[in-house]
C-alpha positions as CSV (number, residue, x, y, z in Angstrom):
1,M,-25.7,34.7,13.9
2,N,-24.2,38.2,14.5
3,I,-21.5,40.1,12.7
4,L,-18.6,38.5,14.5
5,D,-19.8,34.9,13.8
6,R,-20.4,36.0,10.2
7,Y,-16.7,37.2,9.9
8,I,-15.1,34.1,11.7
9,L,-16.8,31.9,9.2
10,K,-15.8,34.3,6.1
11,E,-12.4,33.9,7.2
12,F,-12.1,30.2,7.8
13,T,-14.1,29.3,4.7
14,K,-12.0,31.2,2.7
15,S,-8.9,29.2,4.2
16,L,-10.9,25.8,4.0
17,I,-11.6,26.3,0.5
18,L,-7.8,27.5,-0.4
19,I,-6.6,24.8,1.6
20,V,-8.7,21.8,0.2
21,V,-8.6,22.6,-3.2
22,S,-4.6,22.9,-3.0
23,L,-4.4,19.6,-1.2
24,I,-6.6,18.1,-3.8
25,C,-4.5,19.5,-6.7
26,L,-1.2,18.1,-5.0
27,Y,-3.0,14.7,-4.4
28,L,-3.7,14.7,-8.1
29,I,-0.1,15.5,-9.3
30,V,1.4,12.8,-7.6
31,D,-1.2,10.3,-8.2
32,F,-1.2,11.1,-12.1
33,F,3.0,10.7,-11.9
34,E,2.5,7.1,-10.3
35,R,-0.1,6.4,-12.5
36,I,1.3,7.8,-15.7
37,R,3.3,4.9,-17.1
38,M,0.6,2.2,-16.6
39,F,-2.0,4.7,-18.8
40,L,0.6,5.4,-21.5
41,S,1.6,1.5,-22.0
42,N,-2.0,0.5,-22.3
43,H,-2.5,3.5,-24.6
44,A,-5.4,4.9,-22.9
45,T,-7.0,8.0,-24.5
46,I,-7.0,12.0,-23.1
47,Y,-10.7,11.5,-22.2
48,Q,-10.1,8.0,-20.0
49,I,-7.3,9.4,-18.1
50,L,-9.6,12.7,-17.6
51,S,-12.5,10.3,-16.6
52,Y,-10.4,8.3,-14.2
53,F,-8.9,11.4,-12.2
54,S,-12.7,13.1,-12.0
55,F,-13.9,9.8,-10.7
56,T,-11.1,10.1,-7.8
57,I,-11.9,13.4,-6.8
58,P,-14.8,12.6,-4.3
59,T,-12.6,10.2,-2.7
60,I,-9.5,12.8,-2.2
61,L,-12.3,15.5,-1.1
62,S,-13.6,13.6,1.6
63,Q,-9.8,12.3,2.8
64,M,-8.7,15.9,2.5
65,I,-11.6,17.9,4.4
66,P,-10.3,16.6,8.0
67,V,-6.6,18.0,7.1
68,G,-8.2,21.4,5.8
69,I,-10.4,21.8,8.7
70,L,-7.2,21.3,10.8
71,L,-4.9,23.8,8.9
72,S,-7.7,26.5,8.5
73,S,-8.3,26.7,12.1
74,L,-4.6,26.9,12.5
75,L,-4.3,29.8,9.9
76,T,-7.4,31.5,10.6
77,F,-6.9,31.8,14.4
78,G,-3.2,32.1,14.2
79,L,-4.1,35.7,11.8
80,F,-6.6,36.6,14.5
81,S,-3.7,36.2,17.1
82,K,-1.3,38.1,14.7
83,N,-3.4,40.9,14.1
84,S,-4.7,41.2,17.9
85,E,-8.2,40.6,16.9
86,I,-8.3,38.0,19.4
87,T,-7.4,40.6,22.1
88,A,-9.8,43.1,20.9
89,M,-12.8,40.6,21.0
90,K,-11.7,39.6,24.4
91,A,-11.7,43.1,25.6
92,N,-15.1,43.5,24.5
93,G,-16.4,40.7,26.8
94,V,-16.2,37.8,24.4
95,S,-14.6,34.7,25.7
96,L,-12.2,32.5,23.8
97,Y,-14.7,29.4,23.7
98,R,-17.6,32.0,22.2
99,I,-15.5,33.0,19.5
100,A,-14.5,29.5,18.3
101,L,-18.2,28.4,18.7
102,P,-19.1,29.3,15.1
103,V,-16.3,27.4,13.8
104,I,-17.0,23.8,15.9
105,I,-20.4,24.3,14.4
106,F,-19.6,24.6,11.0
107,S,-17.2,21.6,11.7
108,I,-20.2,19.6,12.6
109,V,-21.9,20.6,9.5
110,V,-19.0,19.4,7.6
111,S,-18.8,16.2,9.2
112,G,-22.1,15.8,7.8
113,F,-21.5,16.5,4.6
114,T,-18.4,14.3,4.6
115,F,-20.1,11.5,5.8
116,L,-23.2,11.9,3.0
117,L,-20.5,12.3,0.3
118,S,-19.0,8.7,1.3
119,E,-22.3,7.2,1.7
120,F,-23.7,8.4,-1.6
121,I,-20.9,9.8,-4.2
122,T,-18.0,8.1,-3.4
123,P,-18.8,4.6,-3.6
124,Y,-20.1,5.0,-7.1
125,A,-17.3,7.4,-8.0
126,N,-14.7,4.6,-6.7
127,Q,-16.7,1.8,-8.9
128,K,-16.4,4.0,-11.9
129,A,-12.8,4.9,-11.5
130,K,-12.2,1.2,-11.0
131,F,-14.3,0.1,-14.1
132,I,-12.4,2.8,-16.0
133,K,-8.9,1.4,-15.0
134,L,-9.4,-2.3,-15.4
135,I,-12.2,-2.3,-18.3
136,E,-11.7,0.3,-20.2
137,V,-7.6,0.8,-20.1
138,Q,-6.3,-2.2,-19.2
139,K,-8.9,-4.0,-21.3
140,R,-9.8,-6.7,-18.7
141,E,-13.0,-8.6,-19.6
142,K,-15.6,-8.2,-17.2
143,L,-17.6,-11.8,-16.8
144,G,-19.2,-11.4,-13.7
145,S,-21.2,-9.0,-11.4
146,F,-21.9,-8.3,-7.5
147,K,-25.5,-8.6,-7.4
148,N,-27.7,-9.3,-3.9
149,N,-24.3,-8.9,-2.0
150,Q,-22.6,-12.0,-3.6
151,I,-20.4,-12.5,-6.9
152,W,-21.6,-14.1,-9.9
153,Y,-19.2,-15.1,-12.6
154,R,-19.1,-16.6,-15.8
155,G,-16.0,-18.9,-15.9
156,K,-14.4,-21.0,-18.9
157,N,-15.9,-24.0,-17.3
158,G,-18.9,-23.2,-15.8
159,I,-20.9,-20.6,-13.6
160,Y,-19.3,-19.4,-10.2
161,N,-21.3,-17.9,-7.2
162,F,-19.2,-16.9,-4.4
163,S,-20.3,-15.1,-0.8
164,M,-17.5,-13.3,-0.6
165,F,-13.7,-13.0,-1.9
166,D,-11.1,-11.6,0.1
167,P,-8.5,-10.4,-2.3
168,E,-5.7,-9.4,0.2
169,T,-5.6,-13.6,0.9
170,G,-6.8,-14.7,-2.3
171,T,-9.8,-16.6,-0.4
172,L,-12.8,-17.5,-1.9
173,K,-15.7,-18.4,0.3
174,G,-19.2,-19.7,0.1
175,I,-18.5,-21.5,-3.1
176,R,-21.2,-22.9,-5.7
177,I,-19.7,-24.0,-8.9
178,S,-22.4,-25.4,-11.5
179,Y,-20.5,-26.9,-14.8
180,L,-22.9,-27.1,-18.0
181,D,-23.1,-28.8,-20.9
182,K,-23.6,-27.4,-24.4
183,D,-27.3,-28.0,-23.9
184,M,-27.2,-26.0,-20.8
185,V,-27.9,-29.0,-18.8
186,M,-26.3,-29.5,-15.7
187,K,-23.4,-31.9,-15.4
188,M,-21.5,-31.5,-12.2
189,R,-21.8,-29.0,-9.4
190,I,-19.1,-28.0,-6.8
191,D,-20.2,-26.8,-3.3
192,A,-17.4,-25.7,-0.8
193,K,-16.8,-23.8,2.2
194,E,-13.9,-21.9,0.9
195,A,-11.0,-22.1,-1.6
196,K,-7.5,-20.5,-0.9
197,W,-5.2,-19.7,-3.9
198,K,-1.4,-21.2,-2.8
199,D,1.4,-21.8,-5.4
200,G,-0.5,-21.1,-8.6
201,K,-3.7,-23.3,-7.5
202,W,-7.1,-23.5,-6.0
203,T,-7.4,-25.6,-3.0
204,F,-10.8,-26.4,-1.9
205,H,-11.8,-27.3,1.7
206,D,-15.1,-28.7,2.7
207,L,-16.4,-29.6,-0.5
208,L,-19.2,-31.4,-1.9
209,I,-18.8,-32.9,-5.5
210,T,-22.2,-33.8,-7.2
211,T,-22.3,-35.4,-10.5
212,F,-25.2,-35.9,-12.7
213,P,-25.2,-39.0,-15.0
214,K,-28.0,-38.7,-17.5
215,D,-30.1,-42.0,-16.8
216,D,-28.9,-42.4,-13.3
217,Y,-29.1,-41.0,-10.0
218,P,-26.9,-38.0,-8.6
219,N,-23.8,-39.2,-7.3
220,L,-22.4,-37.2,-4.5
221,K,-18.7,-37.0,-3.0
222,F,-17.5,-35.1,-0.1
223,R,-13.8,-34.2,0.5
224,K,-12.2,-32.6,3.1
225,S,-10.2,-30.7,0.7
226,S,-8.8,-30.9,-2.7
227,I,-7.2,-29.0,-5.6
228,I,-9.6,-28.1,-8.2
229,D,-8.6,-26.8,-11.8
230,L,-10.0,-23.3,-12.3
231,P,-8.5,-21.4,-15.1
232,E,-9.3,-18.2,-13.4
233,K,-6.6,-16.4,-11.1
234,P,-7.6,-14.2,-8.0
235,S,-7.0,-10.8,-10.0
236,D,-10.0,-12.0,-12.4
237,F,-12.5,-11.8,-9.3
238,M,-10.9,-8.5,-8.0
239,I,-12.6,-7.0,-11.0
240,V,-16.3,-8.1,-9.8
241,Q,-15.7,-7.7,-5.8
242,K,-17.1,-4.7,-4.4
243,N,-14.4,-3.3,-1.6
244,A,-15.4,-1.6,1.5
245,D,-14.8,1.8,-0.3
246,E,-17.2,1.0,-2.8
247,M,-20.1,0.7,-0.5
248,G,-21.9,3.2,1.7
249,Y,-22.0,2.4,5.7
250,W,-25.7,1.0,5.2
251,D,-24.6,-1.1,2.2
252,L,-21.6,-2.4,3.9
253,K,-23.9,-3.2,6.9
254,K,-26.1,-5.2,4.9
255,F,-23.2,-7.0,3.1
256,I,-21.9,-7.8,6.8
257,R,-25.2,-9.2,8.1
258,K,-25.6,-11.6,4.7
259,I,-21.8,-13.0,5.4
260,Q,-22.1,-13.4,9.3
261,S,-25.7,-15.1,8.6
262,E,-23.7,-17.5,6.5
263,G,-21.3,-18.0,9.6
264,Y,-18.2,-16.3,8.0
265,D,-15.7,-13.9,9.3
266,A,-16.4,-10.3,8.8
267,T,-14.1,-8.7,11.2
268,R,-12.5,-6.7,8.5
269,Y,-15.4,-5.5,7.1
270,L,-16.9,-4.3,10.7
271,A,-13.5,-2.0,10.8
272,D,-14.5,-0.6,7.9
273,M,-17.9,-0.2,8.8
274,H,-17.1,1.5,12.1
275,G,-14.6,3.6,10.2
276,K,-16.9,5.4,7.8
277,I,-18.9,6.8,11.1
278,A,-15.5,7.4,12.8
279,F,-13.6,9.1,10.1
280,P,-16.1,11.9,9.5
281,L,-16.5,13.1,13.0
282,V,-13.1,13.7,13.0
283,C,-13.5,17.2,11.2
284,V,-14.9,18.4,14.8
285,I,-12.1,17.1,16.8
286,L,-9.7,18.6,14.7
287,S,-11.3,21.8,14.3
288,I,-11.2,21.9,18.2
289,L,-7.6,21.0,18.1
290,G,-6.5,23.3,15.3
291,L,-8.1,26.4,17.4
292,S,-6.7,25.5,20.6
293,F,-3.4,25.0,19.3
294,S,-3.0,28.2,17.8
295,L,-4.3,30.0,20.5
296,F,-2.0,28.1,23.1
297,R,1.0,28.9,21.1
298,Q,-0.5,32.6,20.9
299,E,-0.2,32.9,24.6
300,K,3.3,31.0,24.3
301,K,4.5,33.5,21.8
302,G,4.6,31.0,18.9
303,G,4.6,32.0,15.4
304,I,2.0,30.9,12.6
305,T,4.4,29.1,10.4
306,Q,5.2,27.0,13.5
307,S,1.7,26.4,14.2
308,I,1.0,25.5,10.6
309,G,3.6,23.1,10.5
310,A,2.7,21.7,14.0
311,G,-0.7,21.3,12.1
312,I,0.6,19.5,9.6
313,V,2.5,16.7,11.7
314,I,-0.7,16.5,13.9
315,G,-3.1,16.0,10.7
316,F,-1.0,13.4,9.2
317,S,0.1,11.6,12.5
318,Y,-3.9,11.2,12.6
319,W,-3.7,9.6,9.4
320,I,-1.1,7.2,10.6
321,V,-2.6,6.3,13.6
322,F,-5.8,5.6,12.1
323,A,-4.9,3.9,9.7
324,F,-2.6,1.7,11.7
325,A,-5.7,1.2,14.1
326,L,-8.0,0.2,11.4
327,S,-5.5,-2.4,10.2
328,L,-5.2,-3.9,13.4
329,G,-9.1,-4.2,13.6
330,R,-9.1,-5.8,10.2
331,S,-6.7,-8.6,11.2
332,G,-8.5,-9.2,14.4
333,A,-5.6,-7.9,16.7
334,M,-7.9,-5.1,18.1
335,P,-11.7,-5.3,18.4
336,P,-13.1,-3.6,15.1
337,L,-15.2,-0.7,17.0
338,L,-12.3,0.2,19.2
339,A,-9.8,0.4,16.3
340,A,-12.0,2.5,14.4
341,W,-12.3,5.0,16.9
342,A,-8.7,5.0,18.6
343,A,-7.4,7.8,16.7
344,N,-10.5,9.9,17.6
345,I,-10.1,9.1,21.3
346,L,-6.5,9.9,21.4
347,F,-7.0,13.2,19.8
348,G,-10.2,14.2,21.1
349,I,-8.3,14.0,24.8
350,A,-5.5,15.8,23.4
351,A,-8.1,18.7,21.6
352,L,-9.8,18.7,25.0
353,I,-6.6,19.2,27.2
354,L,-5.3,22.1,25.1
355,L,-9.0,23.6,25.2
356,V,-9.4,23.9,29.0
357,R,-5.5,25.2,29.2
358,I,-6.2,28.6,27.1
359,K,-7.0,31.1,29.3
360,T,-10.7,32.4,27.9
């Protein structure tokens, strides 16, 4: 690494740190005022509030890094252009592609860091933030756990075991409910393919009800559908169920294999799994897009303020496209792999078009 590379990286990292810290602070301020009523109404302590927001920082950081990379590229190369440093570099035989190389390599390293952050730190932090909010602050009772990619729940009437729970549709799948007497002897067991929450009731589908008389053989009854009286609501199971943002890539992959092996549709989780790879790599795409756009605007005599304003629009446009495509993938309207990578493909093409149009 020569002196020029170190100078470019120094200016770039200074801008990146400043921008990312500013974005995190802005996000926390907005999130604080959105949640303060909930904290106050539940008489949360200062320690609980500070702990909750502390555990949200890893998620915010992973979300803000790509935008920070984009804005840092625009700001750094915009200032280089304004101060005629780009012209001086070109006069000494350094091409624009060579000037951009250290930032691109640094963005690749940041992409790896973002993936590791999302794999090892963010899931744990999200679980802790969820625990603080639901258990410590809202005082909900945790009667279950998520073990071996299954939900185990101690209900009011029995012990529940579910393969998965979809909180958006209020659907339980792979159901096994054991009803025990006071001596912990099984009285009845219900096995069902799925149950849906509708009109305040649980409707079970493809269920087998097995009763165990004391001095007789088990009695089996199969029903296509039936309303089963469970005291619990979907919100009770949300405490136990792990969401995609509470699992890393490999944990999510194991969970998908498990529910697929049991014959259940894993489309929504597949989209999230592919998104965990696609999203960190956007750091590289946005760095190329940022520096290319900045240098292209310089050739067109555009100002730094205009470039940064356009960069903000580009950054949040990526967020909108990524979130929209991922929602299509989760619903099955688009193949999960394509949905996760659609935004990267579109913005990657735009970055390459701008890059080749710059006069080196």
